[in-house]
N, C-alpha and C positions, 0 to 999 in steps of 0.2 A: 455465485451466479449461475446458473443455473438454467437453460432456456433463455424465453424471450424476456425482457427487461420490461417490466409492467408497472413497477411501481418504485420509484426515485425518492430518497428523503434527502433535502438539504439543509442541515443544520446550519444557523446563521446568527452570528453575533452583531450585525450590522456594519460591520467594518468595511473598509476600501479594499481589505484581503478576502472578504466572504463575498464581495460583489464580484468578484473573479470568478470565483468558485461558481456561484447564481449562473452567470451567462454558463459556464460550461453545463449545469445540470438544467438551466432553459431547453437550450441547445439541445441536449443530450434528449431529453423528455419528449421534445417535437422531431426529431427523428425516429423513434421507436414508441411513439403513441402512446406515453406513458401518464401517470398520473403523480403529479410533481406533488410533495409535501412541503413547504418550507416552513421550517420549526425553529421559533427562538423562545431562551430560557430566560425569561424577565429577573433584571438583578432587584427590581425592587415592585412594591405592588402599584407605582404608575402606570394607569393606562398609556399615558403620553409614551412609552418607549416603545407599543408596538405598530406608531406611524411610520419605525423606519423601516418596516418590512419592503424588500426591491420592488419596484413598479414593474408588474409584469407586462401588461399592455404599454408600457412605454418604450419598454425593450424590444417587444414585437415590432413596435410601430416602426423603430430605429432598423430592423431588418426588414420593413417592407410588404411585411405579413398582415398588418391590419394596420386601422388609424389610431392615433390614442385617444380618439375623441367617441371610439365603439365603445359599449356597452360590455360587461364583465363578460356576458355570455356568447362574445363573439369569439374568446379564447377559446373554446371547446369546440367551434367549427373548424380550427386546427388538427382537430386530433385527439387534442391534449386537455388534462383535467388540472388543473392548479388550487391547491387548499393551503392556507396560512393561518398554519397553527401556534396560538402563542401560551406558553406551560407558566405556571403560575412560579414564582421566587422557588427556587430548589438547588440543592446541590444539581451541577448541570449535568453531571454522567450519569447520575441516582435518574435522575428524569427522563435522560433520551434513554435510558435502557427501558424504562418504563413503558416508554413511545413505542420504540419496535417491538416491546411483547406484545401489544396492543394492537400496531398495525404492523402486519407481514410486510416486508419490503422485499428489494431483491439487489438495488444499489445505493451507497450513500455516495453523495458529492459533497464534498468540504475541504474547507480552507486548512494548509499548516499555518503556525501561527504568524502574525502580524510583525510587523516592523516600526508601528509606527508609535511604539512608546507606552501606548495604552494597554492597561491591564482589564481586557477581555474574559470572558468566561469561556472561550473556546481555544485559548491560546495556549501554549505548551503543548503537554502530552495527553490533556483531552483528547484530540481529536485523534491520536492514536490509540489510545485505551479504548475508547467507543468503538473504533473498528476493530478492535482484537476483541472485545467482551461482545460483541454481537455476532460475532463470524461470520458477515457478511463481505461481499465485493465492494471495494471500496476505491472512488477516484478523489485521489487526493492533489491540491492544487497547489502549489508555492505561489503566493503573490508575485515573487519576485524573478519566476518561471517564466517561458515563451508557452504559454497557452495555444492549444491546438482548435480552439472558437475562436475567430475573430470578433471583437466585442461592437466594433460599425456595422457588420454585416451579415456576423452569424455563419460565415462559410466555416467546416468544418476543413482542416489538412491533418489526417492521418496517415501521411505517405510511408513515414517510418517508426515501424517501432520496435524498440528492444527487448527481447525476453530472457533476464539470467535465469538458468535454470539450473538444479543439482539435481543427484540422485537421490535427496530426500528433502522435501517432500516429492511425491510421484509429481510432476511437470502436464504428463499426457493429457489427464483431463480438464488440467485448468488451460491448458495449452488450447484447447478446443472452446472453452470458456472466454477464452481471450479473442479467438477469431470471430465467436459471434458475436463478440461485443464490439470490435473493430468494424465487422461488414457490416453491424447493422446501421450503422452510423452513418457509412461514407459510401457514396455512389459508384466509387472508382475502387478498385483492389488496393492494400495498400501493401507494402513489403515488411513483412514480420522475419526478423532475424533473430534466433536464438544465441544466448552466451552464455558458459559456463568455465568459470575460475576453478582451476585444480590441473588433474594430471592426466585424468581419463574422462572422455564425457559419456554422460548417462544414454543408454540409448532409450530414444525415444521413436513411437510410430503413432503415426496418423489413425486419428480415431476413424476417419473415413474411410479408410483404404487400406489401412494398416503396412504404408509405406515408411522408411527410414526417415526421420526428417535428421536434415542436417545441422548441426551443432557447433558452431564457431567456439574454438578453444582459447583460452588466454591464462598467464599465470600473474601472482602477484596479489598485491591485496582484495580483497572479494568487493571490498565499498568503491574505493579510488579506480579497482579496474572499471566498473561498473561504468562510474561517473565517465570516466575519460572515454569508455567505447560510446557512450551516450553523446558527448559532446562531439566526437571524430564523427559520427553517422549523422548527425543534426536531427535526431530521436527528436520525435514528437510528442512519442509516450514511452515510458520504462511499463511494462507489466512485469508483474512476479509472482508466480505462487509464494504465498507464503504459509507457515506450521506456528507461526507466533512467537512466543518463548520459550523455546525448549530447553538450551542449553547455556553453560555459562555465560558464554559472550553474550546472550540476548537478556539473560538476567540483569547484566551489569551494565549492557550499555545499548542496549536495547537490539530486536532485531535488526536482521539484516536490511528488511525493507524499510524500518525506518528510520535506520542511519543511511540508507540511498537519500530517501523523500527531503528528509534535512536539508541538503544541499545538489538534490535534483537539477537540470536544467530545464526541466521541462515537467508536467503532472505525470504523477505512479499510479497507477491501479494495481490493487493487490488483491489476489484471488485467493481466498483459503482454500487448504489443503485439509482432507481427513486423514485422520491418522490411519494406519492398517499392518497390518504382521506382516512382514513380507521374511520369504524364506532365505537363509543365510546366502544361498546358490544365486540367487537374483540378484546379490551386489556382493563378491569376492571383495576381501581384503585390499585396500590399495594404499600402500603402504606409504606411500608419497606425501598421499592426502592427510592420511590421521598425522603424521607427523608433521606438515605446516599447520593443521588446526589445532595440535597439541601446541605448538610453539604460539600462535594466535591467542591459544587458552591461560597461558603462562606471560605469555608479552615479553617473549624471549626471539633473540636473532636467532639463525639457522649457525648451527656451530656452537652452541649453548656448552660451558661445561657443565660435569656433574655438579659442581660448587653451585655454580647459577641457577642448573635447575631444581636442587634443593631449596636454596634462598629464596627464589620465587615461587614455588610452592607452599612453601611458612609462612610469608607475607600475604600470600592470596587465601589461604585457609584459614588464617584469623579474621577474616571479612566473613566468608560464609561458613565455616563449621554449625553448626545446629547451636553448639552453645551461645554463640557467638550471635544468635538469631538467625542464623541460615537456614540451609536444608537439607538431607543428606544425599537429593538429588545432585544438589552446587557442588557440593564434597565430593562425592562419586565422579563428578567432571573432572575435578583437580586430580585425586586419585589418578584416574586414568589416563591422562596428561602425562602426570609426571611418568605414571610406567611404560606408555608410551615410549618417553623418549630417553627413558634410561633402558631400555631395552634395546631402541634404534643404535644407541652409542655402542651395547655390547657386544652386535652383530660384527 
């Protein structure tokens, strides 16, 4: 998401969980005066299925922006356009990827998996895979989380935004996109707090004036620390720069952002970061961070013995070695983790 949000896509499976995400998608479209696509992949050839599309005018009437009896063209007078797209029965992910190829967009708004026991096509990892594949900014709205849009009034509350950052991906550009998203949806200024979990904070300068942006520093497990901070701050939104699946932990357990959104107390906005070659002098080696990451990769606690390090390495290598269907990249992650821990013990 760079620049103004002009086109929003909300994939829906007509579930109660998707209905919560629809409320956010429509309200953001109103705030940014955007084109909103409501997209559904049919599970069968029955045309009756498309009757489940969210009722835009009904919700706008509840927000006292129009009368429910107004004609469809009255929606356009609010500065937005809404298009309902029914895709034929297909593999959901492939159908949506084709849609995005034909319809350039700025933002995806969707729910994560529901909890009502019904097997909808958008459930599980489809939402996460879609976001990662199209490399678009995505607002995930967990159905049990507190949203930042009041369903009855349409009021937006984004007063507290938590932004977890790391040295990589570079957070500076993503921070600008996050600020623009928040500012475009809110009439009042929101409080954006940056958080890094590790031993040394990344140096982040404001794109607008070059000033150093303050970053809070915490230690501990990355995901649980982010979730605890969000609860403590009563965050209305967690916004995360993300590079997708890059390392061993990402491939085995999902990226940090994906693990956060599964337990997030509020919506999660992911901003994809571009890959960039960096000069090693820009990011000097941080021994403490490297050891902590190596311990996490091997699933070990601080103070692990040499025997425990080797045992964990062998056990995990049996899962990710190329001969077992893994990749050279994942195998190297394990090798580097083992060597980092053994080297640290030898000092």
